[in-house]
Residue frames relative to the residue before (quaternion, step in Angstrom):
aa qw qx qy qz dx dy dz
M 1.0000 0.0000 0.0000 0.0000 0.00 0.00 0.00
L 0.4414 -0.7129 0.4908 0.2368 3.49 -0.97 1.08
E 0.1382 0.7776 -0.5979 0.1369 3.55 -0.86 1.00
R 0.0288 -0.7859 0.6113 0.0888 3.59 -1.24 0.11
N 0.5628 -0.6060 0.4493 0.3380 3.51 -1.31 0.27
H 0.6823 -0.4800 0.3542 0.4226 3.51 -1.28 0.30
L 0.5436 -0.6281 0.4380 0.3439 3.59 -0.97 0.80
P 0.4055 -0.7425 0.4862 0.2187 3.56 -0.73 1.09
T 0.4739 -0.6956 0.4620 0.2795 3.64 -0.88 0.88
R 0.5656 0.5924 -0.3856 0.4248 3.50 1.34 -0.34
G 0.5930 0.5823 -0.3573 0.4261 3.63 1.17 -0.38
Q 0.4588 -0.6884 0.5033 0.2497 3.57 -1.26 0.45
I 0.1520 -0.7431 0.6431 0.1053 3.53 -1.14 0.72
I 0.2775 -0.7549 0.5737 0.1550 3.61 -0.79 1.04
V 0.0789 -0.7609 0.6438 0.0191 3.54 -0.99 0.90
T 0.2280 -0.7608 0.5975 0.1106 3.56 -0.76 1.09
G 0.8133 0.2076 -0.1949 0.5074 3.50 -1.09 0.80
A 0.2687 0.8379 -0.4291 0.2040 3.49 1.26 0.82
S 0.5966 0.6209 -0.3833 0.3341 3.64 1.08 -0.12
R 0.8170 0.0960 -0.0448 0.5668 3.66 1.13 -0.29
G 0.8158 0.3285 -0.1813 0.4401 3.51 -1.32 0.15
I 0.8368 -0.1219 0.1392 0.5153 3.51 -1.21 -0.83
G 0.6412 0.5327 -0.3321 0.4414 3.64 0.88 -0.88
A 0.6810 0.4915 -0.3134 0.4434 3.55 0.78 -0.90
A 0.6391 0.5139 -0.3272 0.4694 3.60 1.06 -0.80
I 0.6299 0.5360 -0.3201 0.4621 3.59 1.00 -0.85
A 0.6328 0.5235 -0.3273 0.4673 3.60 0.89 -0.87
C 0.6824 0.5068 -0.2832 0.4443 3.58 0.81 -1.03
D 0.6837 0.5058 -0.2859 0.4415 3.56 0.91 -0.96
L 0.6488 0.5053 -0.3101 0.4771 3.53 1.05 -0.85
A 0.6663 0.5093 -0.3013 0.4537 3.55 0.91 -0.81
E 0.6463 0.4949 -0.3166 0.4869 3.60 1.11 -0.60
R 0.6423 0.5010 -0.3103 0.4900 3.52 1.22 -0.34
G 0.6238 -0.5879 0.3242 0.4002 3.58 1.26 0.06
Y 0.5445 0.6214 -0.4164 0.3795 3.57 1.25 0.04
R 0.4146 -0.6534 0.5524 0.3101 3.61 -1.16 0.46
V 0.1967 -0.8041 0.5591 0.0460 3.48 -0.74 1.16
A 0.1129 -0.7371 0.6635 0.0611 3.52 -1.08 0.90
G 0.0951 -0.8539 0.5113 0.0174 3.56 -0.22 1.29
L 0.1667 -0.8028 0.5657 0.0879 3.54 -0.66 1.04
S 0.1352 0.7515 -0.6376 0.1015 3.54 -1.18 0.81
R 0.6568 -0.4954 0.3858 0.4175 3.55 -1.20 0.23
S 0.7190 0.4584 -0.2337 0.4673 3.51 0.99 -0.92
G 0.4572 -0.6626 0.4614 0.3729 3.55 1.15 -0.60
S 0.5633 0.5842 -0.3964 0.4292 3.63 1.18 0.01
S 0.0434 -0.7695 0.6372 0.0065 3.49 -1.23 0.71
S 0.5349 -0.6459 0.4485 0.3093 3.53 -1.08 0.77
A 0.8070 0.0390 -0.0006 0.5893 3.55 1.17 -0.50
G 0.7666 0.3465 -0.2344 0.4871 3.60 -1.08 0.46
T 0.6823 -0.4621 0.3637 0.4343 3.52 -1.15 -0.61
G 0.2921 -0.7882 0.5201 0.1515 3.56 -0.77 1.00
Y 0.0775 -0.7822 0.6177 0.0221 3.58 -1.09 0.86
A 0.3916 -0.7158 0.5430 0.1987 3.47 -0.95 1.04
C 0.2582 0.7734 -0.5347 0.2218 3.63 -0.51 1.17
D 0.2606 -0.7059 0.6353 0.1736 3.51 -1.04 0.86
V 0.3319 -0.7937 0.4654 0.2080 3.61 -0.39 1.11
T 0.5915 0.5489 -0.3761 0.4553 3.58 1.26 -0.21
D 0.6283 0.5134 -0.3280 0.4838 3.61 1.24 -0.11
E 0.3422 -0.7952 0.4566 0.2050 3.55 -0.09 1.28
A 0.6859 0.4820 -0.3040 0.4526 3.56 0.81 -0.97
A 0.6487 0.5045 -0.3287 0.4654 3.64 0.98 -0.73
L 0.6379 0.5258 -0.3270 0.4579 3.57 1.01 -0.74
H 0.6412 0.5366 -0.3117 0.4515 3.58 0.99 -0.92
A 0.6907 0.4792 -0.2685 0.4704 3.53 0.97 -0.99
C 0.6262 0.5302 -0.3518 0.4506 3.62 1.06 -0.68
F 0.6637 0.5020 -0.3236 0.4504 3.56 0.87 -0.95
A 0.6050 0.5506 -0.3349 0.4677 3.60 1.03 -0.80
A 0.6825 0.4666 -0.3063 0.4718 3.63 0.82 -0.93
I 0.6461 0.5052 -0.3413 0.4592 3.61 0.89 -0.72
A 0.6417 0.5177 -0.3280 0.4612 3.64 0.99 -0.82
G 0.6075 0.5854 -0.3639 0.3948 3.59 1.13 -0.57
S 0.7243 0.4027 -0.2566 0.4974 3.63 1.24 -0.32
G 0.7973 -0.1912 0.0776 0.5672 3.54 1.26 0.32
P 0.6643 -0.5102 0.3595 0.4114 3.62 -1.25 0.38
I 0.3194 -0.7028 0.6064 0.1908 3.52 -1.21 0.72
I 0.1059 -0.8297 0.5476 0.0200 3.60 -0.73 1.09
G 0.8203 0.0727 -0.0330 0.5664 3.54 1.26 -0.20
L 0.1167 -0.7549 0.6381 0.0970 3.53 -1.40 0.35
V 0.1277 -0.7313 0.6654 0.0787 3.56 -1.11 0.80
N 0.2013 -0.7718 0.5995 0.0664 3.57 -0.50 1.36
N 0.0702 0.8532 -0.5039 0.1150 3.52 0.13 1.35
A 0.5553 0.6534 -0.3745 0.3529 3.59 1.17 -0.72
G 0.3329 0.7397 -0.5424 0.2186 3.59 -0.91 0.84
A 0.1989 -0.7656 0.5988 0.1255 3.53 -1.26 0.10
H 0.3420 -0.7267 0.5700 0.1731 3.55 -1.34 0.54
R 0.0383 0.7597 -0.6473 0.0479 3.54 -0.82 1.02
S 0.0508 -0.7932 0.6068 0.0096 3.55 -1.04 0.94
G 0.2060 0.7820 -0.5709 0.1420 3.48 -1.24 0.44
V 0.6404 -0.5317 0.3659 0.4163 3.60 -1.15 0.27
S 0.4809 -0.7264 0.4073 0.2741 3.53 -0.57 1.22
A 0.6510 0.5498 -0.3214 0.4130 3.58 1.03 -0.81
E 0.7214 0.3739 -0.2085 0.5444 3.54 1.37 -0.36
L 0.4057 0.7535 -0.4448 0.2643 3.61 1.27 0.12
A 0.3331 -0.7555 0.5280 0.1986 3.48 -0.63 1.12
T 0.5642 -0.6098 0.4357 0.3463 3.53 -1.11 0.75
E 0.5921 0.5800 -0.3363 0.4471 3.57 1.10 -0.72
T 0.6475 0.4971 -0.3089 0.4882 3.62 0.96 -0.99
Y 0.6439 0.5625 -0.3040 0.4201 3.60 0.83 -1.05
E 0.7214 0.4530 -0.2313 0.4699 3.47 0.84 -1.15
A 0.6412 0.5136 -0.3482 0.4514 3.59 1.07 -0.56
V 0.6005 0.5258 -0.3393 0.4978 3.58 1.13 -0.60
M 0.6729 0.4788 -0.3035 0.4752 3.61 0.83 -0.97
R 0.6359 0.5474 -0.3554 0.4119 3.62 0.86 -0.83
L 0.7350 0.3962 -0.2354 0.4973 3.66 0.85 -0.93
D 0.7740 0.4099 -0.2076 0.4356 3.58 0.71 -1.05
A 0.7941 0.2413 -0.1494 0.5375 3.69 1.10 -0.42
T 0.7026 0.4474 -0.3000 0.4649 3.62 0.63 -1.01
A 0.6717 0.4913 -0.3310 0.4449 3.61 0.80 -0.82
V 0.5864 0.5504 -0.3645 0.4693 3.59 1.18 -0.48
M 0.6461 0.5157 -0.3062 0.4721 3.54 0.96 -0.92
V 0.6633 0.5004 -0.2845 0.4781 3.57 0.90 -0.99
G 0.6374 0.5366 -0.3174 0.4527 3.61 0.89 -0.84
C 0.6678 0.4835 -0.2765 0.4938 3.57 0.97 -0.92
R 0.6583 0.5008 -0.3133 0.4665 3.59 0.88 -0.86
E 0.7197 0.4604 -0.2572 0.4515 3.60 0.79 -0.90
V 0.6931 0.4446 -0.2997 0.4818 3.59 1.07 -0.51
Y 0.4382 0.7273 -0.4305 0.3060 3.61 1.27 -0.34
P 0.7462 0.4029 -0.2977 0.4384 3.65 0.49 -0.96
H 0.6228 0.5313 -0.3609 0.4468 3.56 1.15 -0.48
L 0.6267 0.5208 -0.3164 0.4857 3.57 1.06 -0.73
K 0.6709 0.4968 -0.3054 0.4581 3.56 0.87 -0.88
A 0.6457 0.5073 -0.3255 0.4688 3.52 1.05 -0.72
S 0.6748 0.4716 -0.2997 0.4820 3.63 1.19 -0.49
G 0.5979 -0.5809 0.3692 0.4109 3.53 1.28 0.06
G 0.7390 -0.2986 0.2065 0.5676 3.66 1.25 0.06
G 0.0994 0.7878 -0.6066 0.0403 3.47 -1.38 -0.11
L 0.4664 -0.6639 0.5276 0.2517 3.53 -1.43 -0.19
I 0.1043 -0.7464 0.6528 0.0765 3.55 -1.06 0.89
V 0.0871 -0.7808 0.6178 0.0332 3.56 -0.86 1.02
N 0.1661 -0.7780 0.6018 0.0698 3.55 -0.53 1.16
I 0.2805 -0.7393 0.5888 0.1678 3.59 -1.00 0.84
G 0.0698 -0.8190 0.5695 -0.0024 3.54 -0.36 1.28
S 0.3702 -0.6818 0.5482 0.3124 3.57 -0.93 -0.95
F 0.5363 -0.6072 0.4804 0.3360 3.52 -1.23 0.63
F 0.4821 0.6405 -0.4508 0.3925 3.64 1.23 0.01
E 0.5379 0.6545 -0.4099 0.3381 3.61 1.16 -0.48
R 0.7803 0.3182 -0.1850 0.5056 3.54 1.11 -0.42
L 0.6056 0.5337 -0.3312 0.4885 3.57 1.36 0.32
G 0.3215 -0.6690 0.6086 0.2805 3.51 -1.24 0.32
V 0.0065 -0.8217 0.5635 -0.0852 3.54 -0.36 1.28
P 0.4144 -0.7289 0.4940 0.2301 3.60 -0.50 1.24
G 0.8326 0.2017 -0.1708 0.4868 3.59 -0.96 0.88
N 0.7066 0.4257 -0.2747 0.4939 3.62 1.25 0.23
L 0.1190 0.8361 -0.5252 0.1050 3.55 1.12 0.78
A 0.7061 0.4747 -0.2850 0.4414 3.66 0.65 -1.04
Y 0.6855 0.4969 -0.2787 0.4533 3.52 0.88 -1.04
C 0.6725 0.4806 -0.3048 0.4731 3.60 0.89 -0.89
A 0.6338 0.5295 -0.3325 0.4554 3.61 0.98 -0.78
A 0.6614 0.5182 -0.3006 0.4513 3.56 0.96 -0.92
K 0.6948 0.4596 -0.2765 0.4791 3.55 0.90 -0.88
A 0.6036 0.5046 -0.3830 0.4841 3.64 1.05 -0.44
A 0.6401 0.5190 -0.3458 0.4487 3.57 1.00 -0.72
V 0.6079 0.5425 -0.3637 0.4515 3.61 1.09 -0.64
G 0.6313 0.5358 -0.3252 0.4568 3.61 1.04 -0.74
A 0.6840 0.4804 -0.2880 0.4674 3.52 0.99 -0.91
M 0.6220 0.5195 -0.3464 0.4724 3.60 1.02 -0.68
T 0.6285 0.5628 -0.3329 0.4211 3.55 0.94 -0.79
R 0.6587 0.4947 -0.2910 0.4866 3.58 1.00 -0.93
C 0.6934 0.5048 -0.2809 0.4306 3.58 0.82 -1.02
L 0.6870 0.4647 -0.2866 0.4795 3.57 0.89 -0.89
A 0.6391 0.5253 -0.3554 0.4352 3.58 0.96 -0.74
A 0.6434 0.5024 -0.3161 0.4834 3.58 1.04 -0.69
E 0.7117 0.4855 -0.2636 0.4340 3.56 0.92 -0.86
W 0.7880 0.3702 -0.1507 0.4682 3.53 0.96 -0.95
A 0.3473 0.7750 -0.4699 0.2408 3.58 1.28 0.07
R 0.7055 0.4818 -0.2573 0.4516 3.54 0.92 -0.94
D 0.6390 0.4572 -0.3415 0.5157 3.56 1.27 -0.01
Y 0.4847 -0.6882 0.3995 0.3630 3.56 1.43 0.24
I 0.4950 0.6110 -0.4519 0.4212 3.57 1.07 0.72
R 0.1546 -0.7730 0.6120 0.0633 3.51 -0.69 1.17
V 0.1324 -0.7683 0.6242 0.0510 3.55 -1.26 0.65
L 0.0079 0.8068 -0.5871 0.0654 3.53 -0.81 1.09
N 0.2548 -0.7562 0.5896 0.1250 3.56 -1.20 0.63
V 0.1483 -0.7735 0.6136 0.0560 3.52 -0.67 1.15
A 0.0774 -0.8421 0.5337 -0.0064 3.61 -0.49 1.13
P 0.1699 -0.8244 0.5367 0.0588 3.58 0.00 1.29
G 0.4056 -0.6243 0.5898 0.3128 3.50 -1.36 0.34
Y 0.7993 -0.1932 0.1956 0.5344 3.45 -1.16 -0.94
I 0.0048 0.7864 -0.6169 0.0325 3.61 -0.69 1.14
E 0.3876 -0.7380 0.5091 0.2143 3.58 -0.76 1.08
T 0.1164 0.7563 -0.6380 0.0864 3.57 -0.80 1.07
D 0.7002 -0.4401 0.3260 0.4579 3.52 -1.31 0.04
L 0.6141 0.5655 -0.3507 0.4244 3.71 1.11 -0.43
N 0.8249 0.1998 -0.1126 0.5167 3.63 0.99 -0.62
R 0.3224 0.7848 -0.4888 0.2028 3.59 1.26 0.23
E 0.6577 0.5079 -0.3070 0.4639 3.60 0.92 -0.89
F 0.6214 0.5497 -0.3146 0.4613 3.60 1.01 -0.88
L 0.7233 0.4306 -0.2451 0.4809 3.58 0.78 -1.00
A 0.6208 0.5374 -0.3488 0.4518 3.65 1.18 -0.42
Q 0.5335 0.6231 -0.4324 0.3744 3.61 1.09 -0.31
E 0.6280 -0.6071 0.3473 0.3413 3.57 -0.99 1.06
K 0.6879 0.4865 -0.3030 0.4453 3.62 0.79 -0.93
N 0.6731 0.4828 -0.3007 0.4726 3.61 1.01 -0.69
R 0.6271 0.5001 -0.3523 0.4823 3.57 1.05 -0.71
A 0.6494 0.5171 -0.3183 0.4577 3.61 0.99 -0.74
Y 0.6092 0.5349 -0.3506 0.4689 3.63 1.11 -0.70
L 0.6727 0.4983 -0.2927 0.4621 3.59 0.87 -1.03
A 0.6476 0.5186 -0.3281 0.4517 3.58 0.94 -0.84
R 0.7072 0.4598 -0.2651 0.4671 3.60 1.04 -0.71
R 0.7824 0.3900 -0.1850 0.4489 3.58 0.85 -0.96
V 0.7140 0.3974 -0.2490 0.5199 3.59 1.05 -0.66
P 0.4565 -0.7171 0.4427 0.2853 3.64 -0.53 1.01
L 0.6705 0.4748 -0.3099 0.4786 3.54 1.10 -0.65
G 0.4419 -0.7463 0.4113 0.2804 3.59 1.32 -0.12
R 0.7574 0.3031 -0.1839 0.5483 3.66 1.14 0.32
A 0.5543 -0.5420 0.4987 0.3877 3.53 -1.40 0.06
G 0.5189 -0.6183 0.4839 0.3381 3.54 -1.24 0.36
T 0.3883 -0.6945 0.5409 0.2727 3.55 -1.26 -0.01
P 0.6331 -0.5366 0.3933 0.3955 3.61 -1.24 0.54
E 0.6603 0.5318 -0.3230 0.4206 3.56 1.05 -0.77
E 0.5949 0.5412 -0.3649 0.4692 3.62 1.18 -0.45
V 0.6647 0.4835 -0.3199 0.4713 3.52 0.93 -0.77
A 0.6203 0.5436 -0.3255 0.4624 3.56 1.09 -0.86
R 0.6289 0.5400 -0.3479 0.4380 3.61 0.92 -0.87
L 0.6604 0.5242 -0.3019 0.4450 3.54 0.95 -0.76
V 0.6670 0.4957 -0.2889 0.4754 3.48 0.92 -1.00
G 0.6430 0.5205 -0.3165 0.4643 3.62 0.97 -0.93
T 0.6384 0.5344 -0.3148 0.4558 3.59 1.02 -0.81
L 0.6324 0.5375 -0.3248 0.4536 3.55 0.93 -0.83
F 0.6842 0.4655 -0.2897 0.4808 3.58 0.99 -0.79
E 0.7016 0.4698 -0.2805 0.4565 3.57 0.86 -0.94
A 0.6585 0.5044 -0.3170 0.4599 3.64 0.95 -0.80
D 0.0473 -0.8507 0.5202 0.0591 3.57 1.10 -0.76
I 0.1608 0.8058 -0.5457 0.1644 3.58 0.52 1.18
P 0.4351 -0.7658 0.4207 0.2174 3.60 -0.27 1.30
Y 0.7326 0.4444 -0.2438 0.4542 3.59 0.96 -0.94
L 0.6217 0.5244 -0.3638 0.4540 3.62 1.20 -0.04
T 0.3483 0.7072 -0.5483 0.2791 3.50 -0.32 1.24
G 0.7796 0.3595 -0.2646 0.4392 3.63 -1.22 0.51
E 0.6118 0.6141 -0.3340 0.3702 3.55 1.25 -0.04
T 0.3315 -0.6758 0.6180 0.2268 3.47 -1.36 0.38
I 0.1235 -0.7895 0.5989 0.0524 3.59 -0.60 1.10
T 0.1938 -0.8040 0.5544 0.0934 3.59 -0.38 1.19
M 0.0726 -0.7825 0.6173 -0.0367 3.54 -0.86 1.00
D 0.3406 0.7675 -0.4820 0.2502 3.58 0.22 1.20
G 0.5763 -0.6264 0.3727 0.3695 3.57 1.14 0.50
G 0.6768 -0.5169 0.2821 0.4418 3.51 1.23 0.45
H 0.3398 0.7998 -0.4311 0.2430 3.54 1.49 0.05
G 0.7262 0.4620 -0.2550 0.4406 3.56 0.65 -1.10
S 0.7699 0.3717 -0.2262 0.4668 3.60 0.99 -0.55
N 0.5248 0.6515 -0.3785 0.3961 3.56 1.43 0.05
H 0.3196 -0.7856 0.5027 0.1674 3.61 -0.65 1.13
A 0.4950 0.6880 -0.4360 0.3025 3.57 1.20 -0.28
């Protein structure tokens, strides 16, 4: 029977996009739980733990960064959080724009998983949490590239979970709904958007980065061996609400 021990707090968890928003909240939550956090961002700043400057769309840079992190201790987890949202009329969507979204929101997730794999295997296993979006299962006008990228993240999560289970590596996808951050605060504050959330989200509001971080931190701390390959939607009931 495949099994593994509880993830050791002495191991390191890599968090991409750790300087702001959801990534910053995740880094702080994991650090508060006693994990060593390696926070990646373009600037090199991280809300908690040790910061590393790295462009996750640069494969060579990501490989070198993971190697440097492993040099200071075993890696036991990865949170693929870095990403960006671009919207626009699909009939006018430039191929370059589509590919840029896919490169950051999907391809970089694949590369991150691939590059962390040997480090997790060397540590005896670990957990990868990809940050997707509930848009992966919705038809959202003007969001073709973003929805496609997040759907790809869900598919990658399932495939890697099935392939890497025997290496004691679990892969999960956390798919938030509308989460208020500094990047979208003004948008969510607009009257029409507040009214939309009040009508469509049973809780009547957007989520917070800290709520997403609490879920991610719990997944690491609980370390449930039989939970892998799943997409956990966290949208306040938005996607299932008929109103």
